[in-house]
Steps between C-alpha positions, in 0.01 A plus 500: 500500500791743503462808719650839426546437127322643202230254374667479160840427653343244731344315207830511310691350794238230543518399136877492507527297819226251426497426126203316360517147364487650149854635533727313253758420768249387763518122421879493531491705822231274643699185416813648658313582822352148519845342454650727764226408749554127440877538533458696825275229646746224408800683643339635818560203731853416374595866534345513849709200607814660358424825682435330834813290473712803416344755736337316789558125509396487867152629409455220246610238753272642770204498261553135409560379855196689635259229379337361818573136412876559470551809719635287787760325282856613420539664159658196333231262628224743404641519148504119478136475613393757242704320234338163577152654495534645149698199378210271591268711285717437194548131575124446540455552126504171306765439236397513136406155370612496138298184428178683581551755225274461193649319203403775256758746630726645228828328430769649725708761325874436467706619792640850457875547484628787706798687355775675691430846363142481630623404848747788486220743417289366788786553746568851373134596543487398866391790717758615752237510778375148430496295819742209510529189715790436741642253246509756217783728401432875477304622198790723403724195455235323291497802270874563494586136421188423296700368204709265716200376701276453196682190369471273809154632582384435144628141518316437827176649365508287183582187700211576736259534207616169347475309829178674616657589833712780636757521780345462845645832616304678225174375653577643843319827570582735786168626632431817697154545656372857466193610702188590303353700787632723777403253772573147381356232727541181296700349217217584260573870555836463325595502136799289398766655280720225355848568364651237269864478390600715205589199276151361562348836412698511175396145411132581561526783251562252219215269597206720604 
């Protein structure tokens, strides 16, 4: 309830600020809000890592090394222990046994052929704040030399699709653990944010 306003003006403001679901533009506004919320959730942790690395890298390191099981170890050894812990989780999953798949699966579709202009567009659309690995070149260079880089990258992507395997370096992810709570006491209190090389990210865009 608004205080100090004429009742008629109060009702007018309320109707203007909170339109009913019958408003013609309400569905589009609602969809936009939902998309923005999802985008904000997806970008929160990567943006938080970027902010901590740029503004206060010591705080991020102190948070990670404050876990009781690794607090007594040097930073490099603590990082290796954390890395092994989360690596074991991934390696505990069994590999896919293709022979166990049912025989009635649809016939595999022909392999897609990636063209240079599509790779160029992918490189141009890279966000300048996108996190990169130590092996990557700056995003600005990917964009500035997108035409020159598209040809070799396109050849590697098509060869990877034909051979059903990609370069080993593309499968290497650089992981940063980000605490889920203010007082993290175990590895389970951390969320892993993995950063893959830009060429791998571009290749995934043509497959998924």
